[in-house]
C-alpha positions as CSV (number, residue, x, y, z in Angstrom):
1,M,139.5,207.7,248.1
2,P,142.4,205.3,248.9
3,L,141.8,203.5,245.5
4,I,141.8,206.8,243.7
5,I,145.1,207.8,245.3
6,A,146.6,204.4,244.5
7,N,145.6,204.7,240.8
8,L,146.9,208.2,240.7
9,Y,150.3,207.0,242.1
10,L,150.5,204.2,239.6
11,S,149.8,206.6,236.7
12,L,152.5,208.9,238.0
13,V,155.1,206.1,238.2
14,Q,154.4,205.4,234.5
15,L,155.5,208.9,233.6
16,T,159.2,208.1,233.8
17,S,162.4,209.8,232.7
18,D,166.0,208.9,233.5
19,A,166.4,211.8,236.0
20,P,169.3,211.7,238.5
21,D,168.4,210.3,241.8
22,P,167.7,213.2,244.2
23,A,169.2,211.2,247.1
24,D,172.6,210.9,245.5
25,R,174.2,214.3,245.0
26,G,178.0,214.3,245.2
27,A,180.4,215.0,248.1
28,G,178.0,214.2,250.9
29,F,175.3,216.7,249.6
30,L,172.9,213.8,249.1
31,Q,169.5,215.3,248.7
32,A,169.8,218.1,246.2
33,N,168.0,217.6,243.0
34,P,168.6,218.7,239.4
35,Y,165.4,220.6,238.8
36,Q,164.7,224.3,239.3
37,V,161.8,223.4,241.6
38,E,163.3,222.6,244.9
39,L,162.6,218.9,245.6
40,C,165.6,218.1,247.7
41,D,163.5,216.7,250.5
42,L,162.1,213.6,248.8
43,P,162.1,210.5,251.0
44,G,164.9,208.0,250.5
45,N,162.6,205.3,249.0
46,F,161.1,207.6,246.4
47,P,160.7,205.6,243.2
48,E,163.5,206.1,240.7
49,A,163.2,208.0,237.4
50,I,159.9,209.8,238.0
51,S,159.3,213.0,236.0
52,R,159.3,216.5,237.5
53,T,155.5,216.7,237.4
54,S,155.3,213.2,239.1
55,R,157.7,214.3,241.8
56,L,155.6,217.3,242.6
57,S,152.5,215.2,242.8
58,W,154.2,212.7,245.0
59,L,155.2,215.4,247.4
60,M,151.6,216.5,247.6
61,L,150.5,213.0,248.5
62,Q,153.1,212.3,251.2
63,P,152.8,213.0,254.9
64,M,155.1,215.9,255.9
65,A,156.8,213.8,258.6
66,Q,158.3,211.4,255.9
67,R,160.5,214.2,254.5
68,D,163.7,214.9,256.5
69,F,164.2,218.6,255.8
70,Y,166.6,218.9,258.6
71,I,169.3,216.8,257.0
72,D,169.5,219.1,254.0
73,R,169.7,222.1,256.3
74,L,172.4,220.5,258.3
75,R,174.7,220.1,255.3
76,S,173.9,223.7,254.2
77,V,175.0,225.0,257.7
78,M,178.1,222.8,257.6
79,T,179.0,224.2,254.2
80,A,178.8,227.7,255.6
81,L,180.9,226.5,258.5
82,V,183.6,225.3,256.0
83,I,183.7,228.8,254.5
84,L,184.1,230.4,258.0
85,H,186.7,227.8,258.9
86,H,188.8,228.8,255.9
87,T,188.2,232.5,256.7
88,A,189.5,231.9,260.2
89,I,192.7,230.4,258.8
90,T,193.1,233.5,256.6
91,Y,193.2,235.7,259.7
92,G,195.4,233.7,262.1
93,G,194.0,230.2,262.6
94,P,196.0,227.0,262.0
95,G,195.7,224.9,258.9
96,G,196.4,224.9,255.2
97,W,194.8,227.4,252.9
98,F,195.6,229.4,249.7
99,W,196.1,232.8,251.3
100,R,197.0,233.9,254.8
101,E,196.8,237.6,255.7
102,I,197.9,236.9,259.4
103,E,200.1,234.0,260.5
104,P,199.1,232.0,263.7
105,S,200.6,233.7,266.7
106,G,200.0,234.3,270.4
107,A,197.6,237.1,269.8
108,P,194.1,236.7,271.4
109,S,192.4,236.6,268.0
110,S,194.7,233.9,266.7
111,L,194.2,231.8,269.9
112,L,190.4,232.1,269.4
113,F,190.7,231.1,265.8
114,T,192.9,228.2,266.8
115,L,190.2,226.9,269.1
116,F,187.5,227.6,266.5
117,C,189.4,225.6,263.8
118,A,190.3,222.8,266.2
119,T,186.7,222.4,267.3
120,N,185.4,222.4,263.7
121,Q,188.1,219.9,262.6
122,A,187.1,217.6,265.4
123,Y,183.6,217.0,263.9
124,F,182.4,218.9,260.9
125,M,184.0,216.9,258.1
126,G,183.3,213.6,259.9
127,F,179.7,214.8,260.1
128,F,179.6,215.1,256.3
129,F,180.9,211.5,256.0
130,L,178.2,210.3,258.4
131,L,175.5,211.9,256.3
132,A,177.0,210.6,253.1
133,G,177.2,207.1,254.6
134,F,173.6,207.3,255.6
135,F,172.4,207.7,252.0
136,T,174.8,205.3,250.5
137,P,173.1,201.9,251.0
138,G,169.7,203.0,249.7
139,S,171.3,204.6,246.7
140,L,173.3,201.5,245.8
141,D,170.1,199.3,246.3
142,R,168.1,201.5,243.9
143,K,170.7,202.0,241.3
144,G,172.7,198.8,241.3
145,Y,176.5,198.7,241.2
146,R,177.0,199.9,237.6
147,R,174.9,203.0,237.8
148,F,175.8,203.8,241.4
149,I,179.6,203.8,240.5
150,A,179.0,205.7,237.3
151,D,177.0,208.4,239.2
152,R,179.8,208.6,241.9
153,F,182.4,209.3,239.2
154,L,180.1,211.8,237.6
155,R,179.2,213.7,240.8
156,L,182.4,213.3,242.7
157,G,185.1,212.6,240.1
158,L,184.2,215.4,237.7
159,P,184.1,218.2,240.3
160,L,187.4,216.9,241.7
161,L,188.9,216.9,238.2
162,A,187.5,220.4,237.6
163,F,189.1,221.7,240.8
164,I,192.4,220.1,240.0
165,L,192.6,221.5,236.5
166,I,190.8,224.8,236.8
167,L,189.7,226.1,240.2
168,G,192.7,225.1,242.3
169,P,195.4,226.6,239.9
170,A,193.2,229.7,239.4
171,T,192.9,230.3,243.1
172,A,196.7,229.9,243.6
173,A,197.3,232.2,240.7
174,I,195.0,234.9,242.1
175,V,197.1,235.0,245.2
176,T,200.4,235.3,243.3
177,W,198.9,237.9,241.0
178,A,197.9,240.0,244.1
179,Q,201.5,239.6,245.4
180,G,202.9,241.0,242.1
181,H,204.2,237.7,240.6
182,G,201.6,237.4,237.8
183,F,198.7,235.1,237.1
184,W,199.7,233.1,234.1
185,P,203.3,232.3,235.2
186,T,201.8,230.5,238.2
187,I,199.4,228.5,236.0
188,V,202.3,227.5,233.8
189,Y,204.5,226.6,236.7
190,L,201.8,224.4,238.3
191,F,201.1,222.5,235.1
192,R,204.8,222.2,234.1
193,H,205.7,220.8,237.5
194,R,202.6,218.6,237.7
195,R,201.5,220.2,241.0
196,V,198.1,218.8,242.0
197,I,195.8,221.1,244.1
198,N,192.7,219.3,245.2
199,G,191.8,221.9,247.9
200,P,188.5,221.1,249.7
201,L,187.6,218.6,247.0
202,W,189.8,216.1,248.9
203,F,186.4,215.3,250.4
204,A,185.0,214.2,247.0
205,E,188.2,212.2,246.5
206,A,187.8,210.4,249.8
207,L,184.1,209.9,249.5
208,L,184.6,208.3,246.0
209,I,187.2,205.9,247.6
210,F,184.8,205.1,250.5
211,S,181.9,204.5,248.0
212,L,184.0,202.1,246.0
213,A,185.2,200.3,249.1
214,Y,181.6,199.9,250.2
215,C,180.7,198.4,246.9
216,G,183.6,196.0,247.3
217,W,182.5,195.1,250.8
218,R,178.9,194.5,249.7
219,L,180.1,192.2,246.8
220,A,182.4,190.3,249.1
221,A,179.9,189.9,252.0
222,G,177.1,188.8,249.7
223,P,173.3,189.2,249.9
224,S,173.4,189.3,253.7
225,S,175.0,192.7,253.6
226,S,172.3,194.3,251.5
227,G,170.9,197.5,252.7
228,K,167.4,196.3,251.7
229,Q,167.4,194.4,255.0
230,R,166.5,197.6,256.9
231,V,165.4,196.6,260.4
232,P,165.0,199.3,263.0
233,K,167.1,198.6,266.1
234,P,167.7,200.7,269.2
235,V,170.4,203.3,269.2
236,P,173.5,201.7,270.9
237,G,174.1,202.6,274.5
238,S,176.7,204.8,276.1
239,R,179.2,201.9,276.5
240,W,179.2,201.5,272.7
241,W,179.7,205.3,272.3
242,L,182.6,205.2,274.8
243,A,184.2,202.2,273.2
244,S,184.0,203.7,269.7
245,A,185.5,207.0,271.0
246,L,188.4,205.2,272.6
247,A,189.0,202.9,269.5
248,T,188.8,205.9,267.1
249,A,191.3,207.8,269.3
250,I,193.7,204.9,269.4
251,A,193.5,204.3,265.7
252,A,194.1,208.0,265.0
253,L,197.1,207.9,267.3
254,A,198.5,204.9,265.5
255,I,198.0,206.5,262.1
256,R,199.6,209.8,263.2
257,R,202.7,207.9,264.4
258,F,203.5,207.5,260.7
259,V,201.4,210.2,259.0
260,P,201.1,213.2,261.3
261,V,198.3,215.8,261.0
262,G,199.3,218.2,258.2
263,V,201.0,215.6,256.0
264,N,199.1,214.9,252.7
265,I,199.2,211.6,251.0
266,F,197.7,211.9,247.5
267,G,196.0,215.1,248.8
268,L,194.5,213.4,251.8
269,Q,195.4,214.1,255.4
270,L,195.3,210.5,256.6
271,G,195.8,211.6,260.2
272,Y,192.1,212.4,260.4
273,F,190.8,209.4,258.6
274,A,190.2,207.1,261.6
275,G,187.2,209.3,262.5
276,Y,186.1,209.7,258.9
277,I,186.0,206.0,258.2
278,F,184.2,205.2,261.4
279,L,181.6,207.9,260.9
280,F,181.0,206.8,257.3
281,A,180.4,203.3,258.6
282,V,178.1,204.7,261.4
283,G,176.1,206.5,258.7
284,I,175.6,203.2,256.8
285,A,174.5,201.4,260.0
286,A,172.2,204.3,260.9
287,W,170.4,203.9,257.6
288,R,170.0,200.2,258.0
289,Q,168.8,200.3,261.6
290,D,167.0,203.6,261.4
291,W,169.0,205.3,264.2
292,L,168.5,208.9,263.2
293,K,164.7,208.7,263.8
294,Q,165.2,206.9,267.0
295,L,167.9,209.1,268.4
296,S,166.7,210.8,271.6
297,W,168.1,213.2,274.2
298,K,168.4,210.2,276.5
299,D,171.0,208.8,274.2
300,V,172.7,212.1,273.5
301,R,172.7,213.9,276.8
302,P,175.7,212.0,278.3
303,W,177.8,212.8,275.3
304,V,176.8,216.5,275.2
305,V,178.0,216.6,278.8
306,A,181.1,214.7,277.8
307,A,181.8,217.2,275.0
308,I,181.4,220.1,277.4
309,L,183.7,218.6,279.9
310,A,186.3,217.5,277.3
311,W,186.4,220.7,275.3
312,P,188.4,222.8,277.8
313,C,191.1,220.1,278.0
314,L,192.6,221.2,274.7
315,P,193.1,224.9,275.6
316,I,194.4,223.9,279.0
317,G,196.8,221.5,277.3
318,I,198.0,224.2,274.9
319,V,198.7,226.6,277.8
320,I,200.6,223.9,279.8
321,A,202.6,222.8,276.7
322,Q,203.5,226.4,275.9
323,S,204.6,227.1,279.5
324,V,206.7,223.9,279.6
325,N,208.1,223.7,276.1
326,G,207.8,227.3,274.9
327,R,205.6,228.6,272.1
328,G,205.6,226.4,268.9
329,N,207.8,223.7,270.4
330,S,205.0,221.2,271.3
331,N,203.9,218.4,268.9
332,F,200.1,217.9,268.8
333,S,200.1,216.4,265.3
334,G,201.8,213.0,265.7
335,G,203.9,210.6,267.6
336,F,203.3,209.5,271.2
337,S,203.9,212.7,273.1
338,W,201.4,213.6,275.7
339,T,200.2,216.5,273.6
340,A,199.6,214.2,270.6
341,I,197.7,211.7,272.8
342,L,195.6,214.6,274.3
343,Y,194.6,215.8,270.8
344,A,193.8,212.3,269.5
345,F,191.5,211.5,272.4
346,W,190.0,215.0,272.6
347,E,188.6,214.9,269.1
348,P,186.1,212.0,269.3
349,F,184.9,212.9,272.8
350,V,184.1,216.4,271.5
351,A,182.8,215.2,268.1
352,W,180.3,212.6,269.3
353,G,178.4,215.0,271.4
354,L,178.4,217.9,268.9
355,I,177.3,215.7,266.0
356,A,174.5,214.1,268.0
357,A,173.4,217.5,269.4
358,W,173.2,219.0,265.9
359,L,171.1,216.1,264.6
360,L,168.6,216.3,267.4
361,V,168.3,220.1,267.5
362,F,167.7,220.3,263.8
363,R,165.4,217.3,263.7
364,E,163.2,218.9,266.4
365,R,163.3,222.5,265.3
366,M,164.2,222.6,261.6
367,N,162.3,219.8,260.1
368,R,159.7,221.8,258.2
369,P,159.4,223.1,254.7
370,S,160.8,226.5,253.7
371,P,161.4,227.9,250.2
372,F,164.4,229.9,251.4
373,W,166.1,226.8,253.0
374,N,165.3,224.8,249.8
375,W,167.0,227.5,247.8
376,L,170.1,227.3,250.1
377,N,170.1,223.5,250.2
378,R,170.0,223.1,246.4
379,R,173.1,225.2,246.0
380,A,175.2,223.9,248.9
381,Y,177.3,221.5,246.9
382,A,178.1,224.1,244.2
383,V,179.0,226.5,247.1
384,Y,181.4,223.9,248.5
385,I,183.1,223.5,245.2
386,I,183.5,227.1,244.2
387,H,184.1,228.8,247.5
388,P,188.0,228.9,247.5
389,P,188.5,231.5,244.7
390,I,185.6,233.6,245.9
391,L,186.7,233.7,249.5
392,V,190.3,234.3,248.5
393,G,189.3,237.1,246.1
394,I,187.2,238.9,248.8
395,A,190.0,238.6,251.4
396,L,192.5,240.1,248.9
397,L,190.1,242.9,248.0
398,L,189.9,243.9,251.7
399,H,193.6,243.2,252.4
400,R,194.4,246.9,252.8
401,W,191.5,247.5,255.2
402,A,193.2,248.2,258.6
403,A,190.7,246.5,260.9
404,P,191.0,244.0,263.8
405,A,191.3,240.3,262.7
406,L,188.0,239.4,264.4
407,L,186.1,242.1,262.6
408,K,187.7,241.2,259.2
409,F,186.8,237.6,259.9
410,G,183.2,238.5,260.4
411,V,182.9,240.8,257.4
412,V,184.8,238.6,255.0
413,G,183.1,235.4,256.2
414,A,179.6,236.9,255.8
415,L,180.4,238.4,252.3
416,A,182.0,235.1,251.2
417,C,179.0,233.0,252.2
418,A,176.6,235.4,250.5
419,A,178.7,235.6,247.3
420,C,179.2,231.9,247.1
421,W,175.5,231.2,247.3
422,L,174.7,233.9,244.7
423,F,177.4,232.7,242.3
424,S,176.2,229.1,242.6
425,D,172.7,230.0,241.6
426,P,173.3,230.2,237.8
427,L,175.5,227.0,238.0
428,V,172.6,224.9,239.2
429,R,170.5,226.2,236.3
430,L,172.9,225.2,233.6
431,P,172.0,222.1,231.6
432,G,174.6,219.4,232.2
433,V,176.1,221.2,235.2
434,R,172.9,221.0,237.2
435,E,173.0,217.2,237.0
436,I,176.4,217.2,238.7
437,V,176.0,219.9,241.3
């Protein structure tokens, strides 16, 4: 029987085609695959360029434990959280977005949205970078520099360009049209004044930069840096976690001294990039040293406790700052004020515990096959790309509905998530497009 299986596998490998690598989907959505059959859970060392039939046969031959379903599900959940995050901004949360129905204020709903958005911002985009970093070394090793870089430009650069040229201006024009200023005049104005709107595709822009930087580092470091040298090592201890949180906070504080949160440089909020860069690097190290499979509650529990203890510090700080300085007069975004220091240190202490907890809970409870989850996972990257005009359109359609902000957040957020996944379905079936998203 083993000989029969081995011969079958060799025959499958010979049935090759130049299919895109399933572990290299753009913008951190790294395990979707271009076929209609949902094969997004193939192991990272699956041989390249195997046909659709071969992939199905390979899945049948592999032990279930080798396929990390939970990672795909995590990025689908994080994608939905991105939509809800932007919905919260629409109804009173802080942050930049195309359309605000309610400005941030001292209303209870606005304060809840502020805490919701701040908590999300502390970890969820960094989480995407960690997952992207995790799959980067293996992808580069399989493809080589030339094909790896070409694929990054295809799957990150093209969606970014499409958003800048089409989706971004269209979303802005939908808002001005609803306000009575017309659709096409806005399009003309944006192009005439060379206004670039990268929207949430700033993530694709950043990940493209990170990927190129990683290639440069690998070239400079030589063969010793190759991800092929994958040697399992224990997950670092709590002292390392503490040192990394302190270092990330200090680096963020230093960056925000010159580029405060909310200031864009080439469409990127560099004030958050200390954590993004560090977590991308952690993802690379996690792949090489197999940390995700070794992560345990013994490693995570102290940082879940730390996150629980640290989280109330921000709302308490907001209350104190407002009582001392008045509403809207405290600077959390940059400089060396005590509020800016609090925010910079609060983020990693909350983020490390939340990211680790998500990983463990999903690995233990969500690491099993499911056709429904496969359907969601395959469309998550397309959802991330197209969600701005859909969310804005739904919010504008319900603009005249006189309902509490929290209720509108729930209804609009749910409708936007459902609509985004439904609209993304035909996109992933289109020849050409499905190889990108």
